[in-house]
Phi, psi and omega in degrees: 000150179293147179273002181215165179253141179256128174234122180160190187234134171253129174267102188258138170270099184290131176279161176291151176097351179246143171283165176299324178294323176302320180295317177301315181298317181298318181285323177299316180293315183290329183266346184059033177254146181270321185269094179223134178208171178242159180241096178098105184289141169245139176300154180305323182282344182279155177234174174110202191296119172227117184272124181249126183253136179236145176059228182300336181293342176297341182277352179249010181303324182298326179285325177294319182291337183286345184289160176295148177246145175236131182233148165254123184238145171243119187246131179264107178279148175096353182226128175251150177227163183287341179261355184071007176224186188285352180276347187271177176278139180291130179258327181203157176219143182211155175288150181241115177232075185231145175271161177299323181298320179296319180293319180297321177296318180295318180297320181295337180290346180269350183289131184116195177281128181229154174268121184236133180262124180300146177292156177298323177275078179211168183273001176301135185263145175233113183052044175086352181251133175295143183302325183297330179290327175289318182298321180294339177264009177079017181260126176244133181236162176292136177245133180288131179291146179241150176273121174233168180235129175257113183276328180203140177221089189255125177281124182250351179189147179218105177231088190314134005264018184259134182243133175253140183211154171243127188236129173248128189210172178276171175298154177083000180279131174264112179291330175300316179294322178298317178298316179298314182294324176298318178298325178292318179296322181283345177083008182243349185081161180191161170215163181277122182268319180212152179213133175231127173271116185261348177201146174223102188063233181270000181269129186239160178296327180300332182259000183282150178257132176302142184304316183299321179292320180295316179299317178297320180293322177296320179293325182275346179085015180243044184275348189303328182294341182262348185276127178257141180295149185295335183288351175295336178291343184246018186296346178285349179260140179300148181257148179216145177253134182245164178283172187296322181294317178294321178300320180297317180295320180296319179301332180267009176078017183272142175292144184227155172250116184254121188302323184275355179252147183298138176268006179225040180290165176295140177303138180086004176291139182243153174219141167275138178233145183232152177285169177301336179275359179090009179281133178289126185257309192193167168254120181261145177238135181284126179259104185295325183292330182254351183054044179224162175263115185260129174301121178271318174218126176252135187248137177277130179245113181276000000 
């Protein structure tokens, strides 16, 4: 076991063929850390940005997952599959006689808030069972549609029957479902052939470390250059430095009145707070009923 604890975030370039959980297991084993998790699942065939949280950073995974996602997708028009991607069984095939302009018009119709139904081959649970386990037994059930947001659906290439696109979307969006739904609108059917996540919030593929290199670095003990501090997950909230006495109260989970911060902020307003030494302490939430700043999450700094 490791003689120290690692707290922070690794921006990993996930290879194809591994589940997100496989990546967690590989890093847990290589780092000898117990608290390891991921923020935002990628399908086994997909590659790209997968954020891995260690130690105290596992407590900020929800904030990482909330960020916008950017994907590069290759969509095969004219062929549908039961999984909505290239791993599934072919259900139908049709000729494709479409212009790029027709495809662009169809893609633009998805921009905005859309109702999306998760594919049967997904980890969404129904009465405690993941949908994919039901699908493998030939059982199909109704799936409740979810509201997701597509910020951009830009066609970057059209070489029939393959379509290339860059998609910016909210959390919870299934690009497989988007490819399938686009095929339905176009009347020819479609499935997702390839997928790369190029950004998750402010984390980009250009800055991601390949999993194999990270595992080797963990084994060699020179992984520090790849570890990002956990407070980068909260960078969207304003930062504030408090005095030592206030820092002590915050460490004990006590609500505080900070002279330099408004005592009449909007309910639910958040602030990152740091000690006089620059150590990240907590995420504070304004409590309107008490007119105090209440620690929402306090972080242990080893």
